[in-house]
C-alpha positions in Angstrom: 2.1 13.7 -20.6 -0.7 15.0 -18.6 -0.6 18.9 -16.9 -2.2 18.5 -13.8 -4.0 21.3 -13.6 -3.7 25.6 -15.1 -2.3 26.4 -12.4 0.4 23.7 -11.5 1.7 25.0 -14.5 1.9 28.0 -13.4 3.4 27.6 -9.5 6.1 24.9 -11.8 6.7 27.7 -13.9 7.3 30.8 -10.8 9.4 28.1 -8.7 11.3 27.2 -12.2 12.1 31.0 -12.6 12.9 31.7 -9.0 15.8 28.2 -9.4 16.9 29.6 -12.4 18.6 32.5 -10.4 19.1 30.6 -7.8 23.1 30.1 -7.1 25.2 27.1 -5.6 24.1 24.3 -7.4 20.4 26.0 -9.8 24.0 27.1 -11.9 24.3 23.8 -12.6 25.1 23.2 -16.6 23.9 20.3 -18.1 23.3 19.4 -21.6 20.7 20.2 -22.9 18.7 16.9 -23.5 19.8 14.0 -21.6 19.1 10.5 -22.0 17.2 9.1 -18.3 16.8 5.2 -18.0 13.5 3.8 -15.8 13.5 0.6 -14.6 10.1 -0.9 -14.0 8.1 -3.7 -12.8 7.1 -5.5 -16.6 8.9 -7.9 -18.7 10.0 -5.1 -21.2 12.0 -3.7 -16.9 14.1 -1.0 -19.1 12.3 2.2 -20.4 14.4 5.4 -22.3 14.0 8.7 -21.8 14.8 12.0 -23.0 14.6 14.7 -20.0 15.0 18.5 -20.9 15.9 20.8 -17.8 14.5 23.9 -19.6 10.9 22.5 -20.2 11.1 19.8 -17.7 10.0 17.2 -20.5 9.7 13.2 -19.9 9.6 11.9 -23.8 9.7 8.0 -24.1 13.1 7.3 -26.5 11.4 3.7 -26.7 12.8 -0.5 -25.1 16.5 0.2 -23.9 16.5 -3.1 -22.5 14.1 -6.3 -22.1 14.8 -7.4 -18.3 11.9 -8.5 -16.3 11.2 -6.6 -13.3 13.6 -4.3 -12.7 13.8 -2.9 -8.9 17.1 -1.2 -9.2 19.2 0.7 -11.8 23.7 2.2 -11.3 25.9 4.0 -13.1 29.1 3.0 -13.4 31.7 6.3 -12.1 32.9 6.4 -16.0 29.4 6.4 -16.9 30.0 3.1 -19.6 28.0 0.8 -17.8 24.7 0.6 -16.5 24.3 -2.5 -13.9 20.2 -3.8 -13.0 18.5 -5.5 -10.4 15.4 -8.0 -11.6 13.4 -9.0 -8.8 12.9 -12.3 -9.7 12.3 -15.9 -8.1 14.2 -17.9 -10.8 17.0 -17.3 -12.6 19.4 -20.0 -14.8 16.9 -22.6 -13.4 17.9 -21.6 -9.5 15.8 -20.1 -7.1 17.6 -17.0 -7.1 16.8 -13.1 -8.5 19.5 -11.6 -11.7 22.1 -9.6 -11.4 22.6 -8.4 -15.5 25.6 -5.4 -16.7 25.0 -3.0 -19.8 27.5 -0.7 -22.0 26.2 2.3 -22.0 26.9 4.5 -25.5 25.4 6.9 -27.9 22.3 6.9 -25.1 22.0 3.1 -26.0 22.3 -0.2 -23.8 23.6 -3.5 -24.6 23.5 -6.8 -23.0 27.4 -8.0 -21.5 27.0 -10.6 -18.6 24.1 -11.8 -16.4 24.6 -13.5 -12.9 22.4 -15.0 -10.4 22.4 -12.9 -6.7 22.4 -15.1 -3.3 18.8 -15.4 -3.7 15.0 -14.7 -4.9 13.4 -11.3 -5.3 17.0 -8.9 -6.2 15.8 -5.1 -5.6 19.0 -3.4 -4.9 22.5 -2.8 -6.2 24.8 -1.0 -4.8 28.3 -0.4 -7.0 31.7 0.6 -4.9 33.4 4.3 -5.6 36.0 2.8 -8.0 33.4 0.9 -9.9 35.0 -2.6 -9.1 32.6 -4.3 -6.9 28.5 -4.6 -7.0 26.9 -5.8 -4.4 23.0 -7.4 -4.5 21.0 -7.5 -1.9 17.9 -9.5 -2.1 14.3 -8.6 0.1 12.5 -11.8 -1.1 15.4 -14.9 -0.1 16.8 -12.5 3.0 20.6 -12.4 1.4 23.3 -10.3 -0.4 25.9 -11.1 -2.3 28.8 -9.9 -3.9 30.5 -9.4 -7.6 33.8 -8.5 -9.2 33.9 -6.0 -12.6 36.6 -6.4 -15.2 35.5 -3.7 -18.4 32.0 -3.7 -17.4 31.4 -8.1 -17.1 30.3 -9.5 -13.8 32.0 -12.2 -12.5 30.2 -15.1 -10.4 29.7 -14.5 -6.7 32.7 -13.7 -5.2 31.1 -13.6 -1.2 27.4 -14.5 -0.3 25.6 -14.4 3.5 22.1 -15.5 3.9 20.7 -13.5 7.1 18.8 -15.4 9.6 17.6 -12.5 11.9 13.8 -11.5 12.7 11.9 -8.6 13.8 8.4 -8.3 15.5 6.1 -7.7 12.9 4.6 -10.8 12.0 3.8 -9.1 8.5 7.3 -7.6 7.2 9.7 -9.0 9.3 8.9 -13.2 9.4 12.7 -13.6 7.6 15.2 -11.7 7.0 15.1 -9.2 3.9 18.2 -7.6 2.8 17.0 -4.4 1.3 20.2 -2.1 0.6 23.6 -2.6 -0.4 25.6 0.7 0.1 29.5 1.5 0.3 31.4 4.1 3.1 33.0 7.6 1.6 36.0 6.1 1.6 35.2 2.8 0.1 36.9 1.0 3.0 33.3 -0.6 4.4 30.2 -2.0 2.6 26.7 -2.0 4.4 23.6 -4.1 3.9 20.5 -3.0 5.4 18.2 -6.0 6.2 14.5 -4.8 6.3 13.7 -8.0 8.8 16.4 -8.4 11.1 16.2 -4.2 12.4 19.5 -3.9 11.3 22.4 -2.8 8.9 25.5 -5.5 8.7 28.6 -4.1 8.1 31.4 -5.3 6.7 35.3 -4.6 5.1 35.9 -4.3 1.5 38.5 -5.6 0.0 37.7 -3.5 -3.5 40.6 -5.8 -5.3 38.8 -9.2 -4.9 35.8 -8.3 -3.7 35.9 -10.1 -1.2 33.1 -8.9 2.2 34.3 -9.8 6.0 32.0 -9.1 9.2 32.8 -5.8 10.9 29.8 -5.4 13.2 26.4 -4.0 13.1 24.0 -1.3 13.7 20.9 -2.3 15.7 18.1 -0.1 14.9 14.6 0.3 16.9 13.0 -3.0 16.9 10.0 -3.1 15.0 11.8 -0.2 12.3 12.5 -2.0 9.5 15.6 -0.4 8.1 15.1 0.0 4.5 17.8 2.6 3.0 21.0 4.2 3.5 22.4 6.8 3.0 25.7 9.6 3.3 25.6 13.3 3.7 28.3 15.0 1.7 30.2 15.6 5.1 31.3 12.5 5.2 30.5 11.2 8.3 26.5 11.5 8.9 24.2 8.6 7.4 20.3 9.0 7.2 19.0 5.3 7.6 15.4 5.3 5.9 13.2 3.5 8.2 10.4 2.3 5.7 7.9 -0.1 8.7 8.1 3.1 11.4 8.3 5.5 8.2 11.2 7.3 10.8 14.7 8.4 9.5 17.7 7.4 12.0 20.7 10.5 12.1 23.9 8.5 12.5 27.5 9.9 12.7 30.0 7.1 11.1 32.9 6.3 12.6 35.6 5.7 10.1 37.5 3.6 11.9 35.8 1.0 12.4 32.8 1.6 10.2 30.2 1.6 13.0 27.3 4.3 13.7 25.6 5.7 16.7 22.2 7.2 17.0 22.5 10.5 17.3 18.4 11.2 16.5 15.4 9.7 14.8 13.3 12.1 13.0 9.8 11.1 12.2 8.0 11.9 9.2 4.5 10.8 10.5 2.3 13.2 12.3 0.8 10.5 14.3 3.3 7.8 14.7 1.0 5.3 16.8 -1.2 5.3 13.7 1.6 4.5 11.3 0.1 2.5 8.6 2.6 4.8 6.0 5.5 3.3 5.4 8.8 5.4 4.6 11.0 4.3 1.0 13.8 6.5 -0.1 15.9 9.6 0.5 17.5 12.2 -1.3 20.4 14.5 -0.4 21.9 17.9 -2.8 25.3 17.8 -3.0 26.3 21.1 -0.8 25.0 19.0 1.8 22.6 21.4 2.2 19.2 19.9 2.4 17.5 16.4 2.3 14.1 14.7 1.2 12.6 11.6 2.3 9.5 9.7 0.1 6.4 8.3 1.6 4.5 5.8 0.5 0.2 5.1 2.0 0.4 8.5 2.4 2.0 9.1 -0.5 4.2 12.2 -0.4 7.6 13.7 0.2 9.2 15.7 3.2 11.9 18.5 2.7 14.9 19.3 5.0 17.1 21.7 5.5 20.8 20.2 6.8 23.1 21.3 8.6 26.4 21.2 6.7 28.4 20.7 9.1 26.4 18.0 10.8 23.9 16.4 9.0 20.7 17.5 11.6 17.8 18.4 9.6 15.2 20.9 10.3 11.8 20.6 8.6 10.7 22.6 6.1 7.6 20.9 4.2 5.3 18.1 3.5 3.9 18.2 0.1 2.3 16.1 -3.0 4.3 13.5 -4.4 1.7 13.3 -7.9 0.6 9.6 -7.5 0.9 6.7 -5.6 3.5 5.1 -3.9 6.8 7.3 -4.6 9.4 4.4 -4.8 12.2 6.3 -5.7 12.4 9.9 -6.5 15.3 11.9 -7.8 16.9 14.8 -8.8 18.0 16.0 -12.1 21.5 17.6 -12.9 20.9 20.9 -12.1 19.1 20.3 -9.3 16.2 22.5 -10.1 13.4 20.0 -11.0 12.7 16.9 -8.2 11.1 13.7 -10.0 9.3 11.1 -8.2 8.4 7.1 -9.6 5.3 6.6 -8.3 4.9 2.9 -9.1 1.3 2.0 -8.3 0.2 5.5 -10.6 2.7 4.3 -13.6 3.5 8.1 -13.5 6.7 10.2 -13.4 6.0 13.0 -11.2 7.8 16.3 -11.9 8.4 19.5 -9.4 10.0 22.6 -9.4 12.5 23.4 -7.3 13.9 26.7 -5.8 17.6 25.7 -5.1 17.8 28.5 -2.0 15.5 27.8 -0.8 14.9 23.6 -1.0 11.1 24.2 -1.4 9.0 21.9 -3.3 6.1 22.8 -5.8 3.5 21.0 -4.2 2.4 20.5 -8.1 3.9 19.9 -11.5 3.7 17.4 -14.6 2.8 13.6 -14.5 5.0 11.6 -17.8 3.3 7.8 -18.3 5.1 4.6 -17.5 4.0 1.8 -17.0 5.3 0.7 -13.1 8.3 3.3 -12.3 11.0 1.7 -9.6 13.4 4.0 -10.9 14.6 6.4 -12.3 18.8 7.4 -13.5 20.2 10.2 -15.6 22.8 8.5 -17.6 
């Protein structure tokens, strides 16, 4: 670990004091130490750490699982299983990525199963609210697949789809690029963001069989590159992060048919006409009062206040992300600290957060981790 500066430590400590004095999310009771898993873009893909929310320290706890190029990790609702996306171009002798499952107990993970995804370059896996359906998204191959889960064990793919739509950006949208899988708050619909096709594919979900059937499509702005989709706790607002123009589509979700309606678009850049940076990820507080977005290229976090009823966003401030290429970022369970996986710096950066104002400290602490892609509190 390396503290950035003495001033950074004092500033972080000051913010921590404010956070500890807060109410609401700041009063969440978390264990004194908690196991954290880091998905990394290395051969030793899943690394274990211990998190201490009192000191904001991450302590290495060794190799958790040897799985190549882990882009994403997700924990089951009962906290017994972890699922991983391995962004490789070949698995089991086939031109696909790998989707793996692990049993989690006593701070350790044990392999249970592994299956072929639909195509190469599996970058994300989404787990439904029952913990019985997993969907993989393949960036490289522009495809998606669903898997039925039984006691943590993945079935072979139940459903697959290979997308063909592409967008106007010749460098990034030469073909479809499935990037993110998610589920509606009521678990009746599933969604796959297609960065290459400038759309979100909408499906009816059968959680008993893991079958998906088409239910429509949300068309984003041409060249925007829809990357991720996150629902606000109000259950009707969703935020679609557009990677290629670093904007966020604020959407109203229709629970009757699963469709989305664009309310407005928020730009994360001061100079959108010269956009060379790319949007990345989204974090929403449990109470829905604050939303955070990450940008790569210019490498920053952007904090917003959100209306709990409508999800409407009001900017707070742009702040430092601690390194290069913030691939993923999360709040710790106390919501007093923001952890950022800076992929190209080989660092996890930690910033204090004021739960009352939503403000993030602009400087914090850095912890070494090779090519971090995903942070998961277990």
